[in-house]
VOPAGU-2260 file (C-alpha; in pm, 1 decimal, decimal comma):
REM VOPAGU-2260
SITE   aa  ch    i         X         Y         Z
SITE  MET   A    0       0,0       0,0       0,0
SITE  PRO   A    1     148,2     342,7     -93,7
SITE  PRO   A    2     218,2     590,1     190,1
SITE  ILE   A    3     -74,6     807,1      81,3
SITE  ASP   A    4    -311,3     513,6     126,2
SITE  HIS   A    5    -173,8     439,1     473,5
SITE  LEU   A    6    -219,6     804,8     561,2
SITE  SER   A    7    -577,6     804,2     433,3
SITE  ALA   A    8    -660,2     489,7     631,3
SITE  ALA   A    9    -496,6     637,2     940,3
SITE  MET   A   10    -699,4     957,1     913,1
SITE  THR   A   11   -1021,8     758,2     870,4
SITE  ALA   A   12    -949,2     559,3    1187,2
SITE  HIS   A   13    -844,7     880,4    1365,0
SITE  GLN   A   14   -1176,0    1048,8    1283,6
SITE  LYS   A   15   -1356,7     750,8    1436,3
SITE  GLY   A   16   -1150,7     777,0    1753,3
SITE  ASP   A   17    -978,7     446,3    1681,5
SITE  PHE   A   18    -632,3     559,0    1786,3
SITE  SER   A   19    -495,8     206,4    1829,5
SITE  THR   A   20    -546,2     155,2    1457,9
SITE  ALA   A   21    -454,0     507,1    1346,3
SITE  ILE   A   22    -118,1     535,0    1524,5
SITE  PRO   A   23      60,6     240,1    1356,5
SITE  LEU   A   24     -86,0     342,5    1020,1
SITE  TYR   A   25      57,6     693,1    1059,1
SITE  ARG   A   26     396,8     540,7    1144,7
SITE  THR   A   27     382,5     318,0     838,1
SITE  ALA   A   28     297,3     616,8     619,6
SITE  LEU   A   29     598,3     803,5     760,5
SITE  GLU   A   30     829,3     512,0     680,7
SITE  GLY   A   31     754,9     582,9     315,2
SITE  ASP   A   32     749,5     963,5     343,0
SITE  SER   A   33     941,3    1093,2     644,4
SITE  ARG   A   34     875,3    1460,3     563,4
SITE  ASN   A   35     499,1    1436,2     547,6
SITE  VAL   A   36     389,7    1718,8     779,4
SITE  THR   A   37      29,8    1601,2     789,5
SITE  ALA   A   38     131,0    1252,8     900,8
SITE  TRP   A   39     364,8    1384,2    1173,9
SITE  LEU   A   40     107,8    1629,6    1305,9
SITE  ASN   A   41    -180,1    1384,3    1303,1
SITE  LEU   A   42      35,3    1116,6    1464,1
SITE  ALA   A   43     117,6    1362,9    1742,7
SITE  LEU   A   44    -249,1    1449,7    1789,1
SITE  ALA   A   45    -350,6    1083,6    1792,8
SITE  LEU   A   46     -82,8     995,7    2047,7
SITE  ARG   A   47    -193,4    1276,1    2279,2
SITE  SER   A   48    -559,3    1176,8    2244,2
SITE  HIS   A   49    -452,9     821,5    2329,0
SITE  GLY   A   50    -293,3     939,0    2654,8
SITE  GLN   A   51      64,5     930,6    2524,4
SITE  SER   A   52     163,1    1296,8    2548,0
SITE  ALA   A   53     531,6    1221,8    2608,1
SITE  GLN   A   54     547,4    1024,7    2281,1
SITE  ALA   A   55     352,9    1298,0    2101,5
SITE  ILE   A   56     607,0    1572,9    2172,3
SITE  PRO   A   57     884,7    1452,8    1934,5
SITE  CYS   A   58     620,5    1407,2    1664,6
SITE  PHE   A   59     504,3    1767,3    1705,1
SITE  ASP   A   60     870,5    1871,3    1693,5
SITE  ALA   A   61     919,7    1676,4    1370,3
SITE  ALA   A   62     621,6    1846,8    1207,2
SITE  LEU   A   63     735,1    2192,3    1320,4
SITE  SER   A   64    1092,1    2132,2    1203,4
SITE  ILE   A   65     952,3    2088,8     852,9
SITE  ASN   A   66     707,0    2379,6     877,1
SITE  PRO   A   67     732,0    2599,9    1189,8
SITE  ARG   A   68     424,6    2799,8    1087,9
SITE  ILE   A   69     162,5    2524,9    1094,7
SITE  PRO   A   70    -155,1    2686,8    1234,7
SITE  GLY   A   71    -235,5    2547,4    1578,3
SITE  ALA   A   72      66,2    2317,2    1601,6
SITE  HIS   A   73     252,2    2516,8    1866,4
SITE  LEU   A   74     -68,9    2535,3    2068,9
SITE  ALA   A   75    -119,8    2158,1    2044,5
SITE  LEU   A   76     241,1    2100,3    2147,1
SITE  GLY   A   77     184,5    2329,0    2445,3
SITE  ALA   A   78    -115,1    2118,5    2547,7
SITE  ALA   A   79     104,4    1807,9    2547,1
SITE  PHE   A   80     360,3    1983,1    2767,4
SITE  LYS   A   81      78,9    2088,2    3002,3
SITE  ASP   A   82     -38,5    1726,7    3026,5
SITE  LEU   A   83     306,4    1641,0    3161,0
SITE  GLY   A   84     318,9    1932,1    3405,8
SITE  ARG   A   85     586,9    2109,2    3201,0
SITE  LEU   A   86     415,2    2444,4    3236,0
SITE  GLU   A   87     690,8    2681,9    3131,7
SITE  GLU   A   88     738,2    2494,3    2803,7
SITE  ALA   A   89     360,7    2496,7    2756,5
SITE  ALA   A   90     355,0    2873,7    2805,5
SITE  GLN   A   91     639,7    2923,4    2557,7
SITE  CYS   A   92     449,5    2723,3    2296,1
SITE  CYS   A   93     142,8    2942,6    2348,3
SITE  SER   A   94     357,7    3253,1    2305,4
SITE  LYS   A   95     493,4    3117,6    1976,4
SITE  GLU   A   96     139,3    3055,7    1857,1
SITE  ILE   A   97      46,5    3412,5    1951,2
SITE  LEU   A   98     339,1    3547,2    1747,6
SITE  LEU   A   99     205,0    3359,6    1445,5
SITE  ASN   A  100    -156,9    3460,5    1508,4
SITE  PRO   A  101    -208,3    3738,8    1765,4
SITE  LEU   A  102    -585,8    3702,5    1732,1
SITE  ASN   A  103    -594,1    3337,6    1836,5
SITE  ALA   A  104    -806,3    3357,3    2151,8
SITE  ASP   A  105    -732,6    2993,5    2236,4
SITE  ALA   A  106    -359,4    3065,0    2246,4
SITE  HIS   A  107    -409,6    3353,2    2489,1
SITE  TYR   A  108    -644,0    3140,7    2700,5
SITE  ASN   A  109    -398,5    2850,6    2720,6
SITE  LEU   A  110    -116,7    3090,1    2804,3
SITE  GLY   A  111    -333,2    3216,4    3090,2
SITE  LEU   A  112    -400,2    2861,6    3205,2
SITE  ALA   A  113     -29,9    2777,2    3214,1
SITE  ARG   A  114      55,8    3097,1    3400,1
SITE  GLN   A  115    -225,9    3043,8    3649,2
SITE  ASN   A  116    -101,2    2693,1    3722,3
SITE  GLN   A  117     243,1    2846,1    3780,3
SITE  ASP   A  118      87,1    3090,5    4028,6
SITE  LEU   A  119     188,4    3380,3    3801,0
SITE  LEU   A  120    -148,7    3543,6    3852,7
SITE  PRO   A  121     -96,6    3891,1    3697,8
SITE  ALA   A  122      37,4    3732,3    3377,8
SITE  ALA   A  123    -251,7    3485,8    3376,8
SITE  ALA   A  124    -506,8    3764,3    3419,4
SITE  GLN   A  125    -353,2    3959,4    3132,0
SITE  ALA   A  126    -374,3    3655,5    2904,5
SITE  TYR   A  127    -737,6    3579,5    2993,3
SITE  LYS   A  128    -836,5    3940,9    2940,8
SITE  ARG   A  129    -671,0    3943,1    2599,1
SITE  ALA   A  130    -860,4    3625,8    2505,6
SITE  LEU   A  131   -1182,5    3800,0    2609,3
SITE  GLU   A  132   -1098,3    4110,5    2407,3
SITE  ILE   A  133   -1073,6    3884,8    2102,2
SITE  ASN   A  134   -1378,4    3676,6    2195,9
SITE  PRO   A  135   -1603,5    3836,8    2460,0
SITE  ARG   A  136   -1813,0    3518,0    2474,4
SITE  TYR   A  137   -1520,8    3293,2    2572,8
SITE  VAL   A  138   -1687,8    3138,1    2875,7
SITE  ASP   A  139   -1389,8    2925,1    2984,8
SITE  ALA   A  140   -1175,2    3238,5    2998,2
SITE  LEU   A  141   -1442,5    3413,2    3204,6
SITE  VAL   A  142   -1464,1    3125,4    3450,7
SITE  ASN   A  143   -1087,0    3095,1    3483,1
SITE  LEU   A  144   -1052,9    3470,5    3528,8
SITE  GLY   A  145   -1312,6    3446,6    3804,3
SITE  CYS   A  146   -1124,0    3161,3    3970,2
SITE  LEU   A  147    -808,2    3371,5    3948,0
SITE  HIS   A  148    -980,6    3656,1    4132,5
SITE  GLN   A  149   -1094,9    3399,5    4387,6
SITE  GLN   A  150    -730,5    3294,5    4432,3
SITE  GLN   A  151    -652,7    3660,9    4496,3
SITE  ASP   A  152    -920,4    3673,3    4766,4
SITE  ASP   A  153   -1149,1    3897,5    4562,4
SITE  PRO   A  154   -1475,3    3699,1    4547,2
SITE  ALA   A  155   -1692,3    3997,9    4452,2
SITE  ILE   A  156   -1510,6    4043,0    4119,2
SITE  ALA   A  157   -1504,3    3665,8    4075,8
SITE  ILE   A  158   -1883,3    3653,4    4106,1
SITE  GLY   A  159   -1914,0    3908,1    3824,5
SITE  CYS   A  160   -1704,3    3685,1    3597,5
SITE  PHE   A  161   -1906,1    3373,7    3678,9
SITE  GLU   A  162   -2237,4    3551,5    3629,6
SITE  GLN   A  163   -2120,9    3690,4    3295,5
SITE  ALA   A  164   -2024,0    3338,8    3187,0
SITE  LEU   A  165   -2368,5    3211,5    3289,6
SITE  SER   A  166   -2540,3    3489,4    3096,1
SITE  ILE   A  167   -2373,5    3339,9    2788,0
SITE  GLN   A  168   -2405,7    2971,6    2877,7
SITE  PRO   A  169   -2665,5    2928,0    3154,6
SITE  ASP   A  170   -2613,3    2552,8    3191,4
SITE  LEU   A  171   -2235,0    2559,2    3244,5
SITE  PRO   A  172   -2176,9    2345,1    3558,3
SITE  ARG   A  173   -1827,7    2474,8    3630,0
SITE  ALA   A  174   -1949,1    2834,5    3632,6
SITE  HIS   A  175   -2232,5    2747,6    3874,0
SITE  TRP   A  176   -1994,3    2549,2    4096,9
SITE  SER   A  177   -1741,4    2832,0    4103,4
SITE  LEU   A  178   -2016,2    3085,9    4169,2
SITE  ALA   A  179   -2136,7    2874,0    4460,9
SITE  ARG   A  180   -1800,1    2881,8    4633,0
SITE  ALA   A  181   -1764,3    3258,7    4589,1
SITE  LEU   A  182   -2113,1    3324,0    4727,4
SITE  LEU   A  183   -2056,6    3091,7    5022,5
SITE  LEU   A  184   -1725,2    3259,9    5100,5
SITE  LEU   A  185   -1916,2    3587,4    5130,2
SITE  GLY   A  186   -2175,6    3426,0    5356,8
SITE  ASP   A  187   -2458,0    3429,8    5101,0
SITE  TYR   A  188   -2574,8    3083,1    5197,7
SITE  GLU   A  189   -2919,2    3103,1    5039,3
SITE  ARG   A  190   -2784,4    3154,5    4687,1
SITE  GLY   A  191   -2459,1    2971,4    4750,0
SITE  PHE   A  192   -2603,0    2639,4    4863,5
SITE  ALA   A  193   -2854,5    2646,5    4576,7
SITE  GLU   A  194   -2572,3    2690,9    4324,7
SITE  HIS   A  195   -2375,3    2424,6    4510,1
SITE  GLU   A  196   -2614,7    2158,8    4379,1
SITE  TRP   A  197   -2451,9    2195,2    4035,6
SITE  ARG   A  198   -2154,7    1998,1    4169,8
SITE  TRP   A  199   -2322,1    1676,1    4062,0
SITE  ARG   A  200   -2309,9    1786,1    3697,3
SITE  MET   A  201   -1934,5    1845,4    3705,2
SITE  ARG   A  202   -1754,0    1588,7    3492,1
SITE  ASP   A  203   -1455,4    1574,4    3726,9
SITE  PHE   A  204   -1645,6    1592,1    4056,3
SITE  THR   A  205   -1466,8    1384,4    4317,9
SITE  THR   A  206   -1771,3    1188,2    4437,6
SITE  PRO   A  207   -1955,5     948,6    4203,7
SITE  VAL   A  208   -2318,3    1033,9    4139,7
SITE  TRP   A  209   -2551,6     798,2    4321,7
SITE  ASN   A  210   -2768,1     558,3    4121,8
SITE  PHE   A  211   -3024,7     477,6    4386,2
SITE  PRO   A  212   -3379,1     397,1    4270,9
SITE  GLN   A  213   -3515,7     567,0    4583,3
SITE  PRO   A  214   -3607,9     935,4    4545,6
SITE  LEU   A  215   -3385,5    1221,2    4652,3
SITE  TRP   A  216   -3514,2    1383,7    4969,4
SITE  GLN   A  217   -3646,5    1736,9    4918,1
SITE  GLY   A  218   -3687,0    1842,5    5281,1
SITE  GLU   A  219   -4040,3    1715,5    5343,1
SITE  PRO   A  220   -4145,2    1556,8    5677,8
SITE  LEU   A  221   -4026,4    1199,7    5696,5
SITE  GLY   A  222   -4288,1    1048,3    5929,1
SITE  GLY   A  223   -4109,2     729,7    6027,2
SITE  ARG   A  224   -3946,8     668,2    5690,7
SITE  THR   A  225   -3581,7     565,8    5661,9
SITE  ILE   A  226   -3337,5     807,1    5501,1
SITE  LEU   A  227   -2984,3     737,6    5382,6
SITE  LEU   A  228   -2748,3    1031,1    5436,5
SITE  HIS   A  229   -2443,0     964,1    5223,7
SITE  ALA   A  230   -2097,3    1113,0    5253,5
SITE  GLU   A  231   -1932,8    1302,6    4970,7
SITE  GLN   A  232   -1602,7    1465,5    4885,5
SITE  GLY   A  233   -1349,6    1456,0    5172,4
SITE  ALA   A  234   -1371,2    1335,5    5530,8
SITE  GLY   A  235   -1376,2    1694,3    5655,3
SITE  ASP   A  236   -1694,1    1762,3    5457,4
SITE  THR   A  237   -1871,7    1471,9    5623,5
SITE  LEU   A  238   -1742,8    1570,2    5966,9
SITE  GLN   A  239   -1873,5    1923,3    5918,4
SITE  PHE   A  240   -2218,3    1841,4    5783,7
SITE  ILE   A  241   -2302,7    1530,7    5983,8
SITE  ARG   A  242   -2415,0    1787,3    6242,3
SITE  TYR   A  243   -2750,6    1793,6    6061,6
SITE  VAL   A  244   -2843,0    1440,6    6174,0
SITE  PRO   A  245   -3047,7    1560,6    6477,4
SITE  LEU   A  246   -3242,7    1802,4    6254,2
SITE  VAL   A  247   -3323,2    1522,0    6011,3
SITE  ALA   A  248   -3422,1    1297,1    6303,1
SITE  SER   A  249   -3656,3    1567,0    6433,9
SITE  LEU   A  250   -3862,7    1524,3    6116,3
SITE  GLY   A  251   -3943,4    1168,3    6216,7
SITE  ALA   A  252   -3671,2     986,6    6027,3
SITE  ARG   A  253   -3484,8     667,2    6091,6
SITE  ILE   A  254   -3130,9     749,2    5975,8
SITE  ILE   A  255   -2870,9     540,5    5797,8
SITE  VAL   A  256   -2536,2     702,9    5722,6
SITE  GLY   A  257   -2318,5     591,6    5434,9
SITE  CYS   A  258   -1955,7     691,7    5485,3
SITE  PRO   A  259   -1596,9     567,0    5445,2
SITE  SER   A  260   -1480,6     304,2    5691,1
SITE  SER   A  261   -1240,4     558,9    5843,7
SITE  LEU   A  262   -1543,2     748,4    5976,3
SITE  ALA   A  263   -1773,2     458,3    6063,1
SITE  ARG   A  264   -1690,2     410,0    6433,3
SITE  LEU   A  265   -1712,6     783,6    6492,9
SITE  VAL   A  266   -2048,6     822,0    6318,2
SITE  HIS   A  267   -2183,9     528,9    6520,8
SITE  THR   A  268   -2155,1     748,4    6831,4
SITE  ILE   A  269   -2430,6     984,0    6707,6
SITE  PRO   A  270   -2745,8     887,8    6902,5
SITE  ASP   A  271   -2986,3     943,6    6610,9
SITE  VAL   A  272   -2794,8     719,8    6368,9
SITE  SER   A  273   -2957,1     376,3    6345,7
SITE  ALA   A  274   -2704,1     215,4    6111,8
SITE  VAL   A  275   -2379,8     293,5    5930,0
SITE  SER   A  276   -2281,4     147,4    5594,1
SITE  THR   A  277   -1933,1     171,2    5445,6
SITE  SER   A  278   -2026,6      47,8    5099,2
SITE  ARG   A  279   -2283,0     137,6    4835,4
SITE  GLU   A  280   -2336,5    -232,3    4788,7
SITE  ASN   A  281   -2574,2    -423,5    5017,8
SITE  LEU   A  282   -2715,9    -112,1    5182,9
SITE  PRO   A  283   -2991,7    -159,4    5441,4
SITE  PRO   A  284   -3339,5     -80,1    5307,7
SITE  PHE   A  285   -3422,6     291,9    5291,7
SITE  ASP   A  286   -3699,6     508,8    5149,5
SITE  THR   A  287   -3519,4     826,1    5046,3
SITE  HIS   A  288   -3168,6     970,4    5049,1
SITE  ALA   A  289   -2966,0    1291,8    5055,7
SITE  PRO   A  290   -2598,1    1388,1    5021,2
SITE  VAL   A  291   -2473,3    1540,1    5346,8
SITE  MET   A  292   -2363,1    1864,5    5181,4
SITE  SER   A  293   -2714,5    1923,1    5049,3
SITE  LEU   A  294   -2852,3    1941,8    5403,7
SITE  PRO   A  295   -2770,3    2312,2    5461,2
SITE  ARG   A  296   -2983,8    2400,5    5157,4
SITE  LEU   A  297   -3265,0    2169,5    5260,1
SITE  PHE   A  298   -3273,7    2327,8    5606,1
SITE  LYS   A  299   -3242,5    2679,4    5459,5
SITE  THR   A  300   -2927,3    2748,4    5660,2
SITE  THR   A  301   -2808,7    3107,1    5693,2
SITE  LEU   A  302   -2514,4    3249,8    5884,1
SITE  SER   A  303   -2745,4    3311,8    6178,3
SITE  SER   A  304   -2904,6    2965,5    6176,8
SITE  ILE   A  305   -2602,4    2734,7    6150,5
SITE  PRO   A  306   -2657,2    2438,0    6385,9
SITE  ALA   A  307   -2339,5    2509,2    6580,5
SITE  LYS   A  308   -2405,1    2326,1    6905,3
SITE  THR   A  309   -2101,8    2116,9    6989,7
SITE  PRO   A  310   -1997,5    1851,5    7059,4
SITE  TYR   A  311   -2204,3    1659,0    6809,4
SITE  LEU   A  312   -1944,6    1381,3    6777,0
SITE  ALA   A  313   -1772,4    1176,7    7047,1
SITE  ALA   A  314   -1493,4     922,9    7068,2
SITE  PRO   A  315   -1628,8     568,1    7115,5
SITE  PRO   A  316   -1658,8     508,2    7490,9
SITE  ASN   A  317   -1479,1     172,3    7475,6
SITE  ASP   A  318   -1179,2     305,9    7282,2
SITE  GLN   A  319    -867,8     226,5    7486,9
SITE  ILE   A  320    -624,7     440,7    7287,7
SITE  GLN   A  321    -378,6     617,9    7518,7
SITE  LEU   A  322    -175,2     930,0    7457,7
SITE  PRO   A  323     199,9     866,3    7492,5
SITE  PRO   A  324     369,3    1045,3    7784,2
SITE  SER   A  325     513,5    1391,2    7720,1
SITE  ALA   A  326     884,7    1461,5    7711,6
SITE  GLY   A  327     909,2    1602,7    8062,0
SITE  PRO   A  328     722,9    1739,8    8363,5
SITE  SER   A  329     799,9    2100,1    8264,1
SITE  HIS   A  330     564,8    2075,1    7969,8
SITE  ARG   A  331     246,3    2249,0    8078,2
SITE  LEU   A  332      47,2    2230,6    7754,8
SITE  ARG   A  333     -19,2    1929,4    7532,1
SITE  LEU   A  334    -123,4    2012,0    7176,5
SITE  GLY   A  335    -205,4    1795,2    6877,4
SITE  LEU   A  336     -37,0    1909,2    6555,8
SITE  VAL   A  337    -128,4    1862,6    6188,3
SITE  TRP   A  338      66,3    2043,3    5917,1
SITE  ALA   A  339     -54,1    1884,1    5592,9
SITE  GLY   A  340    -382,1    1780,1    5438,9
SITE  GLY   A  341    -467,6    1572,1    5134,3
SITE  MET   A  342    -327,6    1606,0    4784,4
SITE  SER   A  343    -601,6    1836,2    4653,9
SITE  ASP   A  344    -453,1    2168,9    4764,8
SITE  ARG   A  345     -95,0    2183,5    4885,7
SITE  LYS   A  346    -130,8    2557,8    4946,8
SITE  ARG   A  347    -306,6    2465,0    5270,5
SITE  ASP   A  348       0,6    2286,5    5403,9
SITE  VAL   A  349     266,1    2443,9    5625,2
SITE  PRO   A  350     617,3    2312,0    5553,1
SITE  ILE   A  351     722,6    2151,5    5877,7
SITE  ALA   A  352    1041,9    2357,6    5895,3
SITE  GLU   A  353     824,1    2671,0    5918,5
SITE  LEU   A  354     687,9    2537,3    6248,7
SITE  LEU   A  355    1024,4    2528,9    6426,7
SITE  PRO   A  356     955,4    2854,3    6619,8
SITE  LEU   A  357     658,6    2676,7    6777,1
SITE  LEU   A  358     836,3    2349,8    6837,0
SITE  ARG   A  359    1110,9    2529,9    7030,2
SITE  LEU   A  360     870,3    2684,4    7281,0
SITE  GLU   A  361     945,5    2579,3    7636,6
SITE  GLY   A  362     646,6    2428,4    7811,7
SITE  VAL   A  363     458,5    2277,0    7515,6
SITE  SER   A  364     447,1    1910,2    7418,8
SITE  PHE   A  365     343,3    1866,7    7055,6
SITE  TYR   A  366     180,4    1540,3    6954,3
SITE  SER   A  367     164,5    1467,2    6583,3
SITE  LEU   A  368    -185,0    1370,4    6469,4
SITE  GLN   A  369     -54,6    1369,4    6111,8
SITE  VAL   A  370    -116,1    1055,5    5907,8
SITE  GLY   A  371      -4,6     951,2    5560,9
SITE  PRO   A  372     325,0    1033,1    5389,5
SITE  PRO   A  373     362,8    1379,9    5551,5
SITE  SER   A  374     396,1    1209,7    5890,8
SITE  ARG   A  375     749,5    1115,1    5783,5
SITE  ASP   A  376     843,7    1484,8    5789,5
SITE  ILE   A  377     911,8    1439,6    6161,6
SITE  GLN   A  378    1231,0    1256,9    6070,3
SITE  ARG   A  379    1374,6    1585,0    5941,5
SITE  LEU   A  380    1335,4    1755,6    6281,3
SITE  PRO   A  381    1559,8    1751,5    6587,4
SITE  SER   A  382    1491,7    1447,0    6801,6
SITE  GLY   A  383    1209,1    1496,9    7049,9
SITE  SER   A  384    1053,9    1796,1    6869,9
SITE  ILE   A  385     723,5    1614,4    6817,2
SITE  ILE   A  386     577,9    1300,7    6975,9
SITE  ASP   A  387     455,5    1081,8    6689,5
SITE  THR   A  388     117,8     908,1    6731,3
SITE  ALA   A  389      70,4     795,7    6369,6
SITE  GLY   A  390     119,7     430,0    6466,6
SITE  LEU   A  391    -175,1     452,6    6705,7
SITE  ILE   A  392    -423,8     595,5    6455,8
SITE  LYS   A  393    -629,6     356,5    6246,2
SITE  ASP   A  394    -937,2     575,6    6191,8
SITE  PHE   A  395   -1093,8     904,1    6297,5
SITE  ALA   A  396   -1231,4     751,3    6615,1
SITE  ASP   A  397    -873,2     689,1    6726,6
SITE  THR   A  398    -783,4    1048,5    6641,9
SITE  ALA   A  399   -1085,4    1165,5    6841,9
SITE  GLY   A  400    -971,4     959,0    7140,2
SITE  LEU   A  401    -629,3    1122,5    7128,6
SITE  ILE   A  402    -773,1    1472,8    7088,0
SITE  ASN   A  403    -986,5    1425,9    7398,4
SITE  GLN   A  404    -667,9    1366,5    7599,7
SITE  LEU   A  405    -500,2    1684,6    7472,4
SITE  ASP   A  406    -539,8    2045,7    7578,2
SITE  GLY   A  407    -610,3    2145,2    7220,6
SITE  VAL   A  408    -517,5    2109,9    6855,7
SITE  LEU   A  409    -311,4    2322,6    6618,4
SITE  THR   A  410    -381,6    2232,7    6256,1
SITE  VAL   A  411    -398,1    2348,5    5898,5
SITE  ASP   A  412    -726,7    2335,6    5706,5
SITE  THR   A  413    -780,4    1962,8    5703,4
SITE  SER   A  414   -1019,1    1700,5    5839,5
SITE  VAL   A  415    -865,8    1712,2    6188,7
SITE  ALA   A  416    -972,5    2077,9    6218,4
SITE  HIS   A  417   -1332,8    1968,6    6159,0
SITE  LEU   A  418   -1297,7    1673,8    6393,1
SITE  ALA   A  419   -1164,2    1883,8    6680,6
SITE  GLY   A  420   -1438,2    2141,1    6623,2
SITE  ALA   A  421   -1707,7    1873,7    6609,9
SITE  LEU   A  422   -1577,1    1732,0    6940,0
SITE  GLY   A  423   -1602,6    2080,2    7092,4
SITE  ARG   A  424   -1228,3    2078,8    7165,1
SITE  PRO   A  425   -1015,8    2396,4    7146,0
SITE  VAL   A  426    -857,6    2416,8    6800,8
SITE  TRP   A  427    -643,1    2680,8    6632,1
SITE  THR   A  428    -664,6    2653,5    6252,4
SITE  LEU   A  429    -404,8    2800,2    6015,2
SITE  LEU   A  430    -552,7    2918,4    5686,1
SITE  GLN   A  431    -404,2    3000,7    5346,8
SITE  TYR   A  432    -449,0    3349,0    5198,8
SITE  ALA   A  433    -755,9    3263,7    4987,9
SITE  PRO   A  434    -918,9    2994,6    5203,2
SITE  ASP   A  435   -1196,8    2750,7    5138,0
SITE  TRP   A  436   -1545,7    2902,7    5145,4
SITE  ARG   A  437   -1643,7    2756,8    5482,5
SITE  TRP   A  438   -1401,9    2984,9    5669,0
SITE  LEU   A  439   -1554,6    3303,8    5526,4
SITE  ARG   A  440   -1334,7    3616,5    5514,2
SITE  HIS   A  441   -1161,3    3841,7    5766,0
SITE  ARG   A  442   -1278,5    3646,3    6070,5
SITE  SER   A  443   -1079,0    3501,1    6355,6
SITE  GLU   A  444   -1362,4    3272,1    6462,5
SITE  SER   A  445   -1586,4    3022,6    6283,5
SITE  PRO   A  446   -1966,5    3025,7    6307,1
SITE  TRP   A  447   -1952,6    2650,9    6244,1
SITE  TYR   A  448   -1726,5    2569,0    6538,7
SITE  PRO   A  449   -1748,1    2777,2    6859,5
SITE  SER   A  450   -1424,8    2624,8    6993,0
SITE  MET   A  451   -1216,8    2722,1    6690,2
SITE  ARG   A  452    -985,8    3017,0    6632,1
SITE  LEU   A  453    -860,6    3108,7    6283,8
SITE  PHE   A  454    -514,3    3237,2    6189,3
SITE  ARG   A  455    -493,6    3369,9    5831,8
SITE  GLN   A  456    -210,4    3435,9    5590,9
SITE  SER   A  457    -169,7    3803,4    5500,4
SITE  ALA   A  458     -16,6    3715,7    5162,0
SITE  PRO   A  459     -17,8    3402,2    4944,6
SITE  GLY   A  460     226,0    3138,7    5068,8
SITE  GLU   A  461     344,3    3351,3    5361,5
SITE  TRP   A  462     340,4    3136,5    5674,7
SITE  LYS   A  463     613,1    3312,8    5872,7
SITE  SER   A  464     386,9    3583,6    6017,6
SITE  VAL   A  465     112,0    3329,5    6090,0
SITE  VAL   A  466     350,9    3109,4    6286,1
SITE  ALA   A  467     490,8    3415,6    6466,4
SITE  LYS   A  468     137,9    3517,8    6573,3
SITE  VAL   A  469      65,0    3165,4    6697,0
SITE  ALA   A  470     395,7    3159,3    6887,7
SITE  THR   A  471     321,1    3492,7    7054,9
SITE  ASP   A  472     -23,3    3377,9    7160,6
SITE  LEU   A  473     109,7    3045,3    7287,2
SITE  GLN   A  474     361,8    3231,4    7501,4
SITE  ARG   A  475      72,2    3427,9    7654,1
SITE  VAL   A  476    -108,5    3100,1    7718,4
SITE  LEU   A  477     195,5    2951,8    7891,1
SITE  GLN   A  478     218,9    3252,1    8123,2
SITE  SER   A  479    -129,7    3177,2    8255,1
SITE  PRO   A  480    -181,0    2985,7    8581,0
SITE  SER   A  481    -389,6    2737,8    8378,7
SITE  PRO   A  482    -250,6    2706,9    8022,1
SITE  SER   A  483    -518,2    2460,0    7908,9
SITE  GLN   A  484    -795,9    2700,4    8006,4
SITE  ALA   A  485    -608,0    2992,6    7853,7
SITE  PHE   A  486    -565,9    2807,7    7522,9
SITE  ALA   A  487    -941,6    2753,3    7505,8
SITE  ALA   A  488   -1015,9    3110,1    7615,5
SITE  LEU   A  489    -812,6    3274,3    7338,8
SITE  LEU   A  490   -1095,5    3245,4    7091,1
């Protein structure tokens, strides 16, 4: 078969999405005509579509070495670099595309995306705005520009971007989801929780959509019926919103909770919970269901009506977990410590070296409640800086048992912050510059957790002043006749 016939067959398979067939056919065509730009470019595109971005890059390079002015080729090469996390190379490719075609809105948009992922926010904003000058109806640029303003702790401007995007494309889930988080950050819970329901239409939403035949609960009286309240997103989300169980029970419901096994023993301690299931398979019979993060909307929660009575969780009474002894009798305050959360947002984490001013304070014993790979960070510290409890913790009930034996908890924005707050234990939470919506703005306390105090970054990534403020306040606590009471009182 001549090379042109292999190329034609490859393109036919490519158009059908049959990349496994198209890729070898493109290679065969190139064996007979190694300077065929179309074959090189299409092979690169097929490889990237087939999840082989690293293999696609030399093919893009081959096509561009023959003709460096192929429309869209630099942009496609940039997308392959972005797939691999090579953001600076992706941005350079976008810039080359812009030089060839300054009116290519997609090139400006992708340049903005690369710069935003590099945390080069002014450059990203400039690129998005240029894309919108070229195409004012570029909804993805509007949404990303809004998210950028959210990163800069400017939710009011972000809301304008999201609403403009929705005026163009009213059914865009990502715009609704982003709008929800901006509204909630500003405390507009009525609109925010309504928009929050769009999360289930997001293609990359972290929680699978349920496929239960039973109807979704809409807030009506339950009159003895059984409802399944199912967890979603992270453990912290469940810990925060499981507080609504007594309100659901007051409507006459028998309550089953579906949650990860790490939360099961803890959830069992809630008096109104009849059963806990850790799998979507073989669930007990139920009549209706609701995701836990839909409960604030169903109960029409506002800032003034948050069900904030704590504790609403308790460590299992038969849990025998024991806190290890502190380093010495001079230590007057015992604090749990968590410095890293999950993988979703590393900006929440405090590098453990930044905490050394706290760890050097005389009179405080720090107990690590950190689990997972970050718990190994302790090995980089001077011996005895932190007492490690990771080997004792198998689930959140164990963590709760340890917290109840401490004077308080010092943590970043992670599930342990919610757990300590739900237990009604004193907790100081360290927040990034543009925090998650649930912490609102410019507040040192949380309406969700009366026993929590918030410490906020004054600039993105700047933990030094936060740690210094915590250290100063801990020194005040240690000067008190009763440090444990003083730690709780500084709220």
